[in-house]
Backbone as ProteinMPNN parsed JSONL, in Angstrom:
{"seq_chain_A": "GETIEPWLKDQFARNAPYNEFAKNLLTVKSTDVTDPSKPYATSAIMFYQASGGNAEGVADSATRFFLGVRLGCAKCHDHPFAEWKQKDFWGMAAFFAGVQNGNVEDSPRTTIRPQDSDVEYAAKLLWEEETKLENGSPRQVFADWVVSAHNPNFSATAVNRVWQHLCGRSLAGTVDDLDQANAEERAILLDGLAEEFIESKYDLRQLISA", "coords_chain_A": {"N_chain_A": [[-16.145, -4.068, -19.464], [-12.9, -2.58, -18.764], [-10.819, -4.218, -16.44], [-8.894, -4.919, -13.443], [-8.118, -7.518, -13.114], [-7.03, -9.134, -15.341], [-4.383, -8.143, -15.545], [-3.384, -8.742, -13.0], [-3.473, -11.547, -13.093], [-1.564, -11.973, -15.076], [0.719, -10.976, -13.809], [1.047, -12.812, -11.696], [1.288, -15.158, -13.176], [3.713, -14.868, -14.537], [5.321, -14.687, -12.426], [6.087, -12.176, -11.297], [8.194, -10.107, -9.355], [7.064, -9.338, -6.109], [7.45, -6.841, -4.925], [8.049, -5.272, -7.125], [5.629, -5.357, -8.519], [4.005, -3.993, -6.639], [5.205, -1.414, -6.587], [4.825, -0.56, -9.226], [2.067, -0.376, -9.276], [1.574, 1.59, -7.347], [2.749, 3.869, -8.364], [1.842, 4.432, -10.901], [0.573, 6.496, -13.575], [-2.102, 8.414, -15.018], [-1.42, 9.303, -17.567], [0.302, 7.345, -18.398], [-0.993, 5.398, -19.802], [-0.703, 5.624, -22.491], [1.853, 4.938, -22.939], [3.919, 2.678, -24.389], [5.795, 1.153, -23.08], [4.743, 0.615, -20.675], [2.632, -1.46, -20.319], [0.896, -2.273, -18.391], [-0.465, -0.145, -17.364], [-3.171, 0.754, -17.888], [-4.733, -1.207, -16.607], [-3.726, -0.982, -14.0], [-4.581, 1.544, -13.272], [-7.18, 1.052, -12.689], [-7.191, 0.247, -10.061], [-7.006, 2.643, -8.664], [-9.35, 3.896, -9.43], [-11.233, 2.088, -8.443], [-10.793, 2.529, -5.819], [-12.011, 4.873, -5.269], [-10.998, 7.037, -6.602], [-9.725, 9.207, -5.45], [-7.515, 10.966, -3.15], [-7.798, 10.213, -0.406], [-9.206, 7.804, -0.545], [-7.443, 6.111, -1.918], [-5.228, 6.102, -0.195], [-6.339, 4.767, 1.987], [-6.943, 2.229, 0.815], [-4.374, 1.381, -0.084], [-2.759, 1.259, 2.245], [-4.147, -0.619, 3.672], [-4.163, -2.916, 1.986], [-1.405, -3.408, 1.346], [-0.019, -3.095, 3.757], [-1.472, -4.127, 5.828], [-2.997, -2.529, 7.533], [-5.743, -1.02, 8.839], [-6.372, 1.812, 8.123], [-8.339, 3.568, 7.352], [-10.28, 3.813, 9.269], [-9.562, 5.945, 10.75], [-10.139, 8.232, 9.421], [-12.121, 10.254, 9.847], [-12.026, 10.618, 12.543], [-10.043, 9.839, 15.455], [-8.713, 6.515, 15.46], [-10.828, 4.009, 16.759], [-9.967, 1.622, 17.932], [-7.28, 1.1, 17.509], [-3.916, 2.509, 17.488], [-3.838, 4.629, 15.753], [-4.14, 7.995, 14.665], [-6.227, 10.738, 13.519], [-4.563, 12.47, 12.148], [-2.634, 10.745, 11.234], [-3.927, 9.298, 9.231], [-4.552, 11.335, 7.303], [-2.017, 12.259, 6.852], [-0.904, 10.188, 5.393], [-2.616, 10.227, 3.213], [-1.848, 12.571, 2.003], [0.299, 11.989, 0.359], [-0.872, 11.253, -1.958], [-1.948, 13.445, -3.209], [-2.165, 14.226, -5.832], [-4.094, 12.665, -6.95], [-7.176, 12.988, -8.084], [-10.629, 13.235, -8.626], [-10.714, 10.868, -10.125], [-8.547, 11.113, -11.817], [-5.203, 10.247, -12.162], [-2.294, 11.382, -11.126], [1.02, 12.695, -10.442], [1.859, 15.028, -7.849], [3.297, 18.133, -6.917], [2.646, 18.988, -4.474], [2.843, 18.559, -0.961], [1.101, 18.438, 1.05], [-2.259, 18.177, 2.366], [-5.661, 19.107, 2.498], [-8.523, 18.225, 4.115], [-11.888, 18.025, 2.845], [-14.098, 20.671, 3.688], [-12.63, 21.425, 5.916], [-10.339, 23.233, 7.981], [-7.84, 22.46, 8.495], [-4.552, 21.702, 7.523], [-2.763, 18.991, 6.438], [0.454, 17.569, 6.617], [2.431, 15.449, 4.494], [3.112, 12.33, 5.839], [4.73, 9.425, 6.831], [3.657, 6.293, 8.183], [4.531, 5.274, 11.519], [6.52, 7.132, 11.776], [7.732, 10.188, 13.123], [8.07, 12.512, 11.712], [8.223, 13.221, 8.246], [10.57, 13.694, 5.743], [10.531, 15.005, 2.576], [12.557, 14.78, 0.057], [13.679, 13.691, -2.261], [12.386, 12.762, -5.374], [8.931, 12.248, -6.437], [6.054, 12.705, -4.263], [4.477, 10.306, -4.306], [6.32, 8.455, -5.273], [8.183, 8.42, -3.214], [6.536, 7.38, -1.24], [5.97, 4.813, -2.339], [8.554, 3.668, -2.452], [9.111, 3.524, 0.264], [7.059, 1.821, 1.153], [7.71, -0.71, -0.017], [10.167, -1.207, 1.039], [12.734, -3.151, 2.57], [12.982, -2.587, 5.168], [10.54, -1.832, 6.037], [8.167, -2.604, 8.42], [5.856, -4.071, 7.864], [5.27, -4.703, 5.151], [6.324, -7.083, 3.734], [5.494, -8.965, 5.601], [2.725, -8.704, 5.582], [2.156, -9.552, 2.992], [2.914, -12.258, 3.189], [1.068, -13.057, 5.124], [-1.323, -12.763, 3.694], [-1.024, -14.602, 1.58], [-0.822, -16.961, 3.058], [-3.369, -17.029, 4.222], [-4.879, -17.34, 1.902], [-4.107, -19.895, 1.105], [-4.558, -21.518, 3.331], [-6.822, -20.697, 4.677], [-6.861, -19.039, 6.881], [-5.161, -16.353, 8.602], [-1.659, -15.988, 9.543], [-0.927, -14.423, 11.709], [-2.699, -12.192, 13.756], [-5.186, -10.489, 11.869], [-5.542, -10.287, 8.3], [-6.031, -7.659, 7.509], [-5.529, -6.206, 9.733], [-2.934, -6.286, 10.796], [-1.336, -4.647, 12.271], [-2.316, -4.782, 14.798], [-1.579, -7.179, 15.825], [0.351, -8.934, 18.241], [3.88, -8.903, 19.171], [4.831, -11.407, 19.969], [3.045, -13.212, 18.789], [3.533, -12.729, 16.082], [6.169, -13.539, 15.921], [6.185, -16.312, 16.017], [5.954, -17.603, 13.502], [5.347, -15.922, 11.31], [7.066, -13.57, 11.003], [9.518, -14.749, 10.443], [9.07, -16.088, 7.994], [8.503, -13.828, 6.521], [11.005, -12.579, 6.436], [12.389, -14.45, 4.906], [10.998, -14.145, 2.548], [11.746, -11.578, 1.759], [14.499, -12.038, 1.372], [14.378, -13.715, -0.808], [13.966, -11.993, -2.827], [11.354, -11.184, -3.058], [9.841, -13.302, -4.166], [7.056, -14.871, -5.138], [6.367, -17.518, -5.82], [8.362, -18.975, -4.581], [7.773, -18.337, -1.971], [5.257, -19.577, -1.671], [6.042, -22.226, -1.999], [7.643, -22.503, 0.252]], "CA_chain_A": [[-15.213, -2.984, -19.282], [-11.548, -2.902, -18.326], [-10.672, -4.537, -15.024], [-7.512, -5.134, -13.031], [-7.847, -8.942, -12.99], [-6.087, -9.695, -16.331], [-3.016, -7.766, -15.195], [-3.004, -9.533, -11.833], [-3.21, -12.914, -13.555], [-0.292, -11.948, -15.793], [1.779, -10.795, -12.82], [1.26, -14.068, -10.986], [1.698, -16.183, -14.133], [5.142, -14.726, -14.838], [5.998, -14.591, -11.134], [6.699, -10.859, -11.13], [8.533, -9.831, -7.954], [5.93, -8.669, -5.47], [7.772, -5.429, -4.702], [7.926, -4.611, -8.426], [4.187, -5.216, -8.74], [3.493, -2.949, -5.749], [5.702, -0.107, -7.007], [4.141, -0.182, -10.46], [0.692, -0.006, -8.941], [1.533, 2.801, -6.529], [3.334, 5.037, -9.038], [1.277, 4.595, -12.239], [-0.097, 7.765, -13.851], [-3.095, 8.326, -16.092], [-0.755, 9.513, -18.854], [1.071, 6.156, -18.749], [-1.778, 4.472, -20.624], [-0.252, 5.744, -23.876], [3.27, 4.577, -22.949], [4.01, 1.254, -24.718], [6.692, 0.463, -22.14], [3.985, 0.358, -19.446], [1.369, -2.082, -20.748], [0.051, -2.525, -17.211], [-1.002, 1.117, -16.848], [-4.637, 0.832, -17.928], [-5.262, -2.063, -15.546], [-3.338, -0.452, -12.693], [-5.417, 2.708, -12.994], [-8.432, 0.543, -12.134], [-7.031, 0.231, -8.603], [-7.308, 3.987, -8.183], [-10.775, 4.157, -9.636], [-11.977, 1.246, -7.5], [-10.571, 3.087, -4.48], [-12.727, 6.133, -5.158], [-10.421, 8.054, -7.477], [-9.274, 10.373, -4.689], [-6.358, 10.717, -2.295], [-8.123, 9.501, 0.824], [-9.6, 6.438, -0.866], [-6.25, 5.346, -2.278], [-4.44, 5.92, 1.023], [-7.024, 3.731, 2.746], [-6.759, 0.94, 0.148], [-2.967, 1.004, -0.165], [-2.254, 0.859, 3.555], [-4.84, -1.842, 4.07], [-3.756, -4.056, 1.175], [0.026, -3.686, 1.379], [0.577, -3.023, 5.093], [-2.317, -4.748, 6.841], [-3.409, -1.498, 8.488], [-7.056, -0.481, 8.476], [-6.199, 3.217, 8.483], [-9.539, 4.326, 7.018], [-11.083, 4.04, 10.477], [-9.11, 7.196, 11.367], [-10.354, 9.321, 8.473], [-12.942, 11.332, 10.411], [-11.739, 10.719, 13.982], [-8.997, 8.896, 15.834], [-9.124, 5.117, 15.371], [-11.416, 3.616, 18.037], [-9.392, 0.411, 18.522], [-5.835, 1.056, 17.303], [-3.187, 3.705, 17.919], [-3.778, 5.633, 14.699], [-4.866, 9.248, 14.837], [-6.71, 11.326, 12.27], [-3.419, 13.054, 11.455], [-1.924, 9.658, 10.55], [-4.641, 9.005, 7.99], [-4.391, 12.399, 6.317], [-0.596, 12.319, 6.513], [-0.698, 9.218, 4.309], [-3.383, 10.681, 2.048], [-1.145, 13.684, 1.366], [1.188, 11.471, -0.685], [-1.673, 11.037, -3.169], [-2.666, 14.695, -3.484], [-2.375, 14.357, -7.264], [-5.197, 11.794, -7.372], [-8.408, 13.75, -7.901], [-11.716, 13.008, -9.592], [-10.384, 9.737, -10.98], [-7.319, 11.357, -12.558], [-4.076, 9.786, -11.35], [-1.056, 12.067, -11.483], [1.857, 13.128, -9.327], [1.656, 16.416, -7.477], [4.397, 18.671, -6.116], [2.131, 19.29, -3.135], [3.15, 17.577, 0.087], [0.09, 18.618, 2.095], [-3.631, 17.977, 1.916], [-6.671, 19.633, 3.413], [-9.805, 17.536, 3.916], [-13.023, 18.863, 2.471], [-14.794, 21.334, 4.802], [-11.736, 21.493, 7.064], [-9.339, 24.299, 7.948], [-6.558, 21.852, 8.873], [-3.699, 21.237, 6.441], [-1.922, 17.905, 6.939], [1.672, 17.308, 5.849], [2.679, 14.04, 4.196], [3.871, 11.673, 6.91], [4.648, 7.972, 6.79], [3.335, 5.65, 9.461], [5.641, 4.921, 12.408], [7.506, 8.209, 11.769], [7.266, 11.442, 13.723], [8.071, 13.513, 10.64], [8.772, 12.684, 7.0], [11.181, 14.699, 4.886], [10.411, 14.664, 1.166], [13.66, 15.47, -0.6], [13.971, 13.125, -3.576], [11.283, 12.091, -6.038], [7.573, 12.708, -6.183], [5.514, 12.122, -3.024], [4.05, 8.913, -4.494], [7.517, 7.627, -5.405], [8.703, 8.28, -1.851], [5.614, 6.465, -0.572], [6.158, 3.468, -2.878], [9.864, 3.177, -2.013], [8.99, 3.2, 1.686], [6.184, 0.653, 1.327], [8.356, -1.968, -0.391], [11.48, -1.307, 1.663], [12.957, -4.298, 3.464], [12.913, -2.086, 6.547], [9.146, -1.607, 6.419], [7.825, -3.742, 9.285], [4.617, -4.776, 7.529], [5.028, -5.02, 3.743], [6.523, -8.501, 3.444], [4.696, -9.75, 6.535], [1.336, -8.687, 5.11], [2.1, -10.43, 1.816], [2.93, -13.63, 3.697], [-0.209, -13.279, 5.791], [-2.382, -12.907, 2.681], [-0.811, -15.877, 0.887], [-1.166, -18.03, 4.001], [-4.824, -17.081, 4.33], [-5.402, -17.888, 0.648], [-3.821, -21.325, 1.037], [-4.962, -22.277, 4.528], [-8.109, -20.25, 5.194], [-6.717, -18.087, 7.987], [-3.865, -15.688, 8.603], [-0.69, -16.509, 10.502], [-0.91, -13.566, 12.896], [-3.726, -11.164, 13.664], [-5.973, -10.676, 10.661], [-4.776, -9.726, 7.188], [-6.235, -6.212, 7.407], [-5.243, -5.589, 11.036], [-1.676, -6.838, 11.279], [-0.772, -3.718, 13.248], [-2.844, -5.099, 16.123], [-1.002, -8.451, 16.281], [1.475, -8.671, 19.14], [5.187, -9.367, 18.692], [4.968, -12.836, 20.225], [2.266, -13.922, 17.785], [4.233, -12.579, 14.807], [7.471, -14.215, 15.974], [6.036, -17.763, 15.921], [6.261, -18.038, 12.138], [5.143, -14.891, 10.299], [8.222, -12.71, 10.748], [10.561, -15.557, 9.823], [8.713, -16.25, 6.583], [8.616, -12.513, 5.891], [12.426, -12.367, 6.163], [12.726, -15.309, 3.767], [10.378, -13.544, 1.371], [12.633, -10.474, 1.381], [15.756, -12.61, 0.87], [14.111, -14.32, -2.113], [13.645, -10.877, -3.721], [9.889, -11.116, -3.154], [9.445, -14.356, -5.095], [5.823, -15.463, -4.617], [6.386, -18.969, -5.97], [9.225, -19.522, -3.528], [7.017, -18.186, -0.729], [4.234, -20.623, -1.619], [6.754, -23.48, -1.759], [8.072, -22.519, 1.662]], "C_chain_A": [[-13.862, -3.48, -18.808], [-11.535, -3.183, -16.828], [-9.205, -4.783, -14.718], [-7.129, -6.611, -13.05], [-6.885, -9.503, -14.045], [-4.634, -9.365, -16.007], [-2.538, -8.571, -13.996], [-2.666, -10.961, -12.235], [-1.862, -12.986, -14.263], [0.874, -11.821, -14.817], [2.096, -12.105, -12.113], [1.756, -15.164, -11.926], [3.189, -16.085, -14.442], [5.978, -14.523, -13.573], [6.762, -13.276, -10.986], [7.034, -10.645, -9.658], [7.44, -8.979, -7.311], [6.207, -7.193, -5.222], [7.684, -4.624, -6.003], [6.455, -4.35, -8.758], [3.63, -4.058, -7.916], [3.935, -1.563, -6.206], [5.044, 0.357, -8.292], [2.727, 0.309, -10.173], [0.64, 1.35, -8.243], [2.043, 4.046, -7.252], [2.773, 5.263, -10.444], [0.588, 5.956, -12.364], [-1.091, 7.572, -14.995], [-2.449, 8.473, -17.463], [0.056, 8.296, -19.297], [0.315, 5.208, -19.677], [-1.386, 4.553, -22.102], [1.223, 5.378, -24.023], [3.403, 3.078, -23.223], [4.928, 0.465, -23.783], [5.997, 0.139, -20.817], [2.622, -0.242, -19.796], [0.399, -2.343, -19.609], [-0.759, -1.31, -16.792], [-2.526, 1.151, -16.797], [-5.259, -0.001, -16.823], [-4.948, -1.498, -14.167], [-4.186, 0.745, -12.299], [-6.747, 2.271, -12.379], [-8.391, 0.484, -10.613], [-7.427, 1.584, -8.011], [-8.793, 4.301, -8.323], [-11.631, 3.341, -8.669], [-11.846, 1.763, -6.072], [-11.218, 4.457, -4.302], [-12.175, 7.25, -6.015], [-9.982, 9.306, -6.759], [-8.186, 9.965, -3.704], [-6.699, 9.884, -1.073], [-8.512, 8.048, 0.569], [-8.402, 5.557, -1.177], [-5.372, 5.109, -1.05], [-5.026, 4.806, 1.882], [-6.739, 2.354, 2.135], [-5.305, 0.479, 0.177], [-2.429, 0.536, 1.18], [-2.902, -0.433, 4.03], [-4.309, -3.05, 3.316], [-2.285, -4.405, 1.369], [0.625, -3.73, 2.784], [-0.275, -3.663, 6.18], [-2.741, -3.78, 7.921], [-4.731, -0.903, 8.004], [-7.1, 0.995, 8.879], [-7.452, 4.046, 8.232], [-10.426, 4.611, 8.21], [-10.684, 5.34, 11.181], [-9.318, 8.392, 10.445], [-11.066, 10.51, 9.121], [-12.703, 11.564, 11.894], [-10.638, 9.728, 14.298], [-9.553, 7.476, 15.831], [-9.655, 4.644, 16.732], [-10.725, 2.43, 18.713], [-7.871, 0.32, 18.394], [-5.231, 2.409, 17.658], [-3.275, 4.866, 16.935], [-4.687, 6.827, 14.973], [-5.322, 9.766, 13.476], [-5.548, 11.919, 11.47], [-2.605, 11.985, 10.725], [-2.596, 9.341, 9.216], [-4.365, 10.072, 6.942], [-2.932, 12.63, 5.959], [-0.263, 11.351, 5.389], [-1.435, 9.661, 3.046], [-2.646, 11.782, 1.296], [-0.181, 13.219, 0.275], [0.459, 11.318, -2.017], [-2.475, 12.279, -3.542], [-2.942, 14.885, -4.972], [-3.478, 13.462, -7.816], [-6.513, 12.514, -7.059], [-9.39, 13.44, -9.018], [-11.378, 11.9, -10.597], [-9.131, 9.905, -11.811], [-6.122, 11.044, -11.664], [-2.79, 10.422, -11.86], [-0.231, 12.318, -10.231], [1.56, 14.597, -9.052], [2.865, 16.899, -6.688], [3.959, 18.988, -4.689], [2.5, 18.17, -2.162], [2.213, 17.752, 1.277], [-1.288, 18.368, 1.49], [-4.574, 18.542, 2.961], [-7.987, 18.921, 3.129], [-10.912, 18.518, 3.558], [-13.714, 19.395, 3.718], [-13.943, 21.368, 6.068], [-10.752, 22.643, 6.878], [-7.941, 23.773, 8.242], [-5.821, 21.346, 7.639], [-2.745, 20.196, 7.019], [-0.724, 17.686, 6.025], [1.838, 15.811, 5.63], [3.564, 13.438, 5.288], [3.647, 10.17, 6.843], [4.332, 7.409, 8.167], [4.613, 5.278, 10.206], [6.76, 5.964, 12.385], [6.905, 9.449, 12.41], [7.132, 12.527, 12.667], [8.723, 12.899, 9.412], [9.311, 13.815, 6.143], [11.128, 14.209, 3.442], [11.463, 15.446, 0.387], [13.908, 14.981, -2.021], [12.745, 12.412, -4.14], [9.935, 12.682, -5.69], [7.065, 12.089, -4.887], [5.098, 10.661, -3.188], [5.244, 7.979, -4.651], [8.136, 7.384, -4.038], [7.848, 7.269, -1.077], [5.868, 5.031, -1.027], [7.487, 2.867, -2.422], [9.813, 2.754, -0.552], [8.159, 1.94, 1.894], [6.951, -0.632, 1.078], [9.739, -2.141, 0.234], [11.564, -2.533, 2.569], [12.871, -3.885, 4.921], [11.484, -1.778, 6.979], [8.675, -2.815, 7.226], [6.636, -4.57, 8.82], [4.455, -5.211, 6.077], [5.166, -6.515, 3.461], [5.67, -9.373, 4.35], [3.231, -9.807, 6.097], [1.176, -9.572, 3.882], [2.06, -11.892, 2.243], [1.587, -13.97, 4.336], [-1.333, -13.526, 4.782], [-2.244, -14.229, 1.925], [-1.211, -17.037, 1.792], [-2.685, -18.155, 4.138], [-5.441, -17.696, 3.067], [-5.237, -19.407, 0.604], [-4.471, -22.123, 2.17], [-6.26, -21.796, 5.164], [-8.049, -19.309, 6.37], [-5.316, -17.477, 7.939], [-2.947, -16.325, 9.641], [-0.69, -15.727, 11.803], [-1.93, -12.457, 12.716], [-4.694, -11.503, 12.547], [-5.269, -9.919, 9.547], [-4.918, -8.218, 7.061], [-5.936, -5.48, 8.714], [-3.959, -6.151, 11.625], [-1.043, -5.941, 12.342], [-1.247, -4.019, 14.666], [-2.369, -6.458, 16.637], [0.189, -8.154, 17.181], [2.754, -9.34, 18.629], [5.353, -10.871, 18.88], [4.236, -13.662, 19.166], [2.966, -13.874, 16.429], [5.508, -13.411, 14.776], [7.363, -15.73, 15.802], [6.43, -18.26, 14.534], [6.243, -16.893, 11.128], [6.402, -14.1, 9.991], [9.373, -13.473, 10.105], [10.307, -15.772, 8.345], [8.829, -14.926, 5.833], [10.07, -12.205, 5.552], [12.871, -13.214, 4.978], [12.172, -14.728, 2.466], [11.235, -12.388, 0.855], [13.905, -11.021, 0.743], [15.581, -13.247, -0.509], [13.85, -13.273, -3.188], [12.156, -10.891, -4.075], [9.34, -12.073, -4.213], [8.22, -15.081, -4.522], [5.81, -16.981, -4.746], [7.247, -19.609, -4.887], [8.526, -19.424, -2.179], [5.997, -19.3, -0.596], [4.891, -21.979, -1.379], [7.174, -23.599, -0.306], [6.886, -22.827, 2.574]], "O_chain_A": [[-13.698, -4.657, -18.489], [-12.164, -2.469, -16.048], [-8.375, -4.848, -15.624], [-5.942, -6.936, -13.008], [-5.997, -10.279, -13.692], [-3.752, -10.207, -16.174], [-1.397, -9.034, -13.981], [-1.676, -11.522, -11.765], [-1.106, -13.94, -14.076], [1.898, -12.485, -14.98], [3.261, -12.467, -11.949], [2.557, -16.008, -11.523], [3.859, -17.108, -14.593], [7.172, -14.231, -13.637], [7.931, -13.263, -10.601], [6.222, -10.975, -8.794], [6.958, -8.016, -7.907], [5.29, -6.375, -5.299], [7.299, -3.455, -5.996], [6.09, -3.267, -9.216], [2.871, -3.236, -8.429], [3.131, -0.631, -6.215], [4.736, 1.54, -8.438], [2.262, 1.286, -10.759], [-0.241, 2.163, -8.522], [1.794, 5.164, -6.801], [3.192, 6.204, -11.119], [0.084, 6.498, -11.38], [-0.933, 6.681, -15.829], [-2.884, 7.835, -18.422], [0.458, 8.22, -20.458], [0.915, 4.313, -20.273], [-1.703, 3.651, -22.877], [1.783, 5.494, -25.113], [3.034, 2.273, -22.368], [4.838, -0.76, -23.712], [6.569, -0.519, -19.948], [1.586, 0.392, -19.594], [-0.782, -2.605, -19.837], [-1.651, -1.425, -15.951], [-3.107, 1.533, -15.781], [-6.206, 0.439, -16.17], [-5.791, -1.527, -13.271], [-4.477, 0.94, -11.119], [-7.368, 3.03, -11.634], [-9.414, 0.649, -9.949], [-8.101, 1.65, -6.983], [-9.402, 4.898, -7.436], [-12.627, 3.835, -8.14], [-12.684, 1.471, -5.218], [-10.994, 5.124, -3.292], [-12.803, 8.301, -6.147], [-9.872, 10.366, -7.376], [-7.963, 8.78, -3.456], [-5.972, 8.95, -0.736], [-8.191, 7.164, 1.364], [-8.343, 4.402, -0.756], [-4.826, 4.017, -0.888], [-4.287, 3.994, 2.44], [-6.345, 1.426, 2.842], [-5.034, -0.694, 0.436], [-1.723, -0.47, 1.252], [-2.271, -1.241, 4.711], [-4.033, -4.089, 3.916], [-1.948, -5.577, 1.54], [1.674, -4.343, 2.983], [0.149, -3.736, 7.333], [-2.838, -4.151, 9.09], [-4.819, -0.357, 6.905], [-7.771, 1.374, 9.838], [-7.618, 5.11, 8.827], [-11.234, 5.539, 8.179], [-11.374, 5.791, 12.096], [-8.735, 9.453, 10.667], [-10.642, 11.653, 8.949], [-13.125, 12.581, 12.444], [-10.335, 8.86, 13.479], [-10.72, 7.258, 16.157], [-8.999, 4.856, 17.753], [-10.867, 2.239, 19.92], [-7.241, -0.463, 19.105], [-5.933, 3.331, 18.072], [-2.834, 5.972, 17.246], [-5.82, 6.693, 15.436], [-4.87, 9.301, 12.43], [-5.557, 11.871, 10.24], [-1.96, 12.275, 9.717], [-1.926, 9.142, 8.202], [-3.987, 9.752, 5.815], [-2.634, 13.142, 4.879], [0.565, 11.654, 4.529], [-0.929, 9.488, 1.937], [-2.801, 11.913, 0.081], [0.122, 13.983, -0.642], [1.088, 11.261, -3.074], [-3.555, 12.175, -4.123], [-3.855, 15.625, -5.34], [-3.766, 13.495, -9.013], [-6.904, 12.627, -5.897], [-9.029, 13.39, -10.194], [-11.721, 11.995, -11.775], [-8.684, 8.952, -12.45], [-6.044, 11.528, -10.534], [-2.268, 10.037, -12.906], [-0.716, 12.174, -9.109], [1.069, 15.315, -9.923], [3.406, 16.152, -5.873], [4.787, 19.226, -3.811], [2.468, 16.99, -2.509], [2.495, 17.274, 2.376], [-1.457, 18.35, 0.271], [-4.312, 18.462, 4.162], [-8.509, 19.006, 2.018], [-10.867, 19.692, 3.928], [-13.897, 18.664, 4.692], [-14.481, 21.342, 7.175], [-10.382, 22.982, 5.754], [-6.971, 24.532, 8.242], [-6.399, 20.645, 6.808], [-2.011, 20.474, 7.967], [-0.869, 17.624, 4.804], [1.439, 15.003, 6.469], [4.624, 13.973, 5.613], [2.509, 9.704, 6.803], [4.7, 7.99, 9.187], [5.645, 5.002, 9.594], [7.84, 5.713, 12.918], [5.716, 9.725, 12.257], [6.217, 13.349, 12.709], [9.68, 12.134, 9.536], [8.602, 14.777, 5.85], [11.621, 13.126, 3.127], [11.281, 16.628, 0.093], [14.302, 15.76, -2.888], [12.143, 11.569, -3.476], [9.806, 13.501, -4.78], [7.582, 11.061, -4.451], [5.345, 9.853, -2.292], [5.19, 6.831, -4.21], [8.565, 6.27, -3.736], [8.37, 6.418, -0.357], [5.971, 4.129, -0.196], [7.544, 1.695, -2.049], [10.403, 1.742, -0.173], [8.507, 1.089, 2.713], [6.86, -1.562, 1.88], [10.41, -3.14, -0.029], [10.599, -2.9, 3.24], [12.706, -4.726, 5.805], [11.238, -1.494, 8.151], [8.78, -3.945, 6.75], [6.422, -5.669, 9.331], [3.576, -6.022, 5.788], [4.216, -7.144, 2.995], [5.172, -10.413, 3.918], [2.58, -10.843, 6.229], [0.169, -10.267, 3.746], [1.264, -12.674, 1.723], [1.039, -15.048, 4.109], [-2.186, -14.389, 4.99], [-3.242, -14.899, 1.659], [-1.861, -17.984, 1.348], [-3.22, -19.264, 4.166], [-6.397, -18.468, 3.144], [-6.12, -20.12, 0.125], [-4.883, -23.267, 1.977], [-6.754, -22.426, 6.099], [-9.086, -18.822, 6.821], [-4.408, -18.022, 7.312], [-3.386, -17.091, 10.498], [-0.478, -16.293, 12.875], [-2.016, -11.853, 11.647], [-4.988, -12.674, 12.307], [-4.485, -9.009, 9.813], [-4.011, -7.558, 6.554], [-6.077, -4.259, 8.786], [-3.9, -6.459, 12.816], [-0.306, -6.416, 13.206], [-0.64, -3.558, 15.633], [-2.71, -6.853, 17.752], [0.954, -7.227, 16.914], [2.712, -10.222, 17.771], [5.954, -11.537, 18.036], [4.744, -14.684, 18.705], [2.988, -14.871, 15.708], [5.887, -13.93, 13.726], [8.358, -16.375, 15.47], [7.166, -19.24, 14.413], [7.038, -16.89, 10.188], [6.771, -13.969, 8.825], [10.124, -12.909, 9.309], [11.222, -15.653, 7.53], [9.205, -14.898, 4.661], [10.349, -11.632, 4.498], [13.644, -12.752, 4.139], [12.807, -14.816, 1.415], [11.422, -12.241, -0.352], [14.341, -10.533, -0.299], [16.531, -13.31, -1.289], [13.547, -13.617, -4.331], [11.76, -10.648, -5.215], [8.5, -11.708, -5.035], [8.332, -15.815, -3.541], [5.29, -17.666, -3.865], [6.9, -20.657, -4.344], [8.663, -20.312, -1.338], [5.876, -19.908, 0.468], [4.355, -22.799, -0.633], [7.072, -24.669, 0.294], [7.044, -22.884, 3.793]]}, "name": "protein", "num_of_chains": 1, "seq": "GETIEPWLKDQFARNAPYNEFAKNLLTVKSTDVTDPSKPYATSAIMFYQASGGNAEGVADSATRFFLGVRLGCAKCHDHPFAEWKQKDFWGMAAFFAGVQNGNVEDSPRTTIRPQDSDVEYAAKLLWEEETKLENGSPRQVFADWVVSAHNPNFSATAVNRVWQHLCGRSLAGTVDDLDQANAEERAILLDGLAEEFIESKYDLRQLISA"}
């Protein structure tokens, strides 16, 4: 069957900018599979299906993979070891309200209500008190925020994952729990390499050389 691996190999082989790769993955739609200008669509959809094909599964996977935050631990209750609350998890899941039953689409909705719950959660980005959705679809807003140079964890998590792949361990914290690493640990080397990664326009080959 179709898997995501061939697309990943192609991305790394042609040294696609890491932020471009992330945005394509986070904004792909099921209808894109018939768009010849988006040959990656079928493979990218596999990410959504592997994540459960629903909003909460994708929010969990995306924040863990791209931001080094194990937010899924706050799905049913506040995180037992980190600062994240249940409202943080569902606030992120709300950006993916259009992902249902394996179908990946955008949705004009900016809220989500968990199954068997009376609580409606508004879309809210991590580290923000409130998120205003004014331009673009919720998933586009989410993707732009994730890859922003101002996001404290996107480039740092990428560096952490590459370092672990090459050296067997992460530079700071663990790759899925970067939010729990302290500032002193990050400042030794991780944050500096993350800044270089941003300045290189997210060039993975240059990161590996560094």
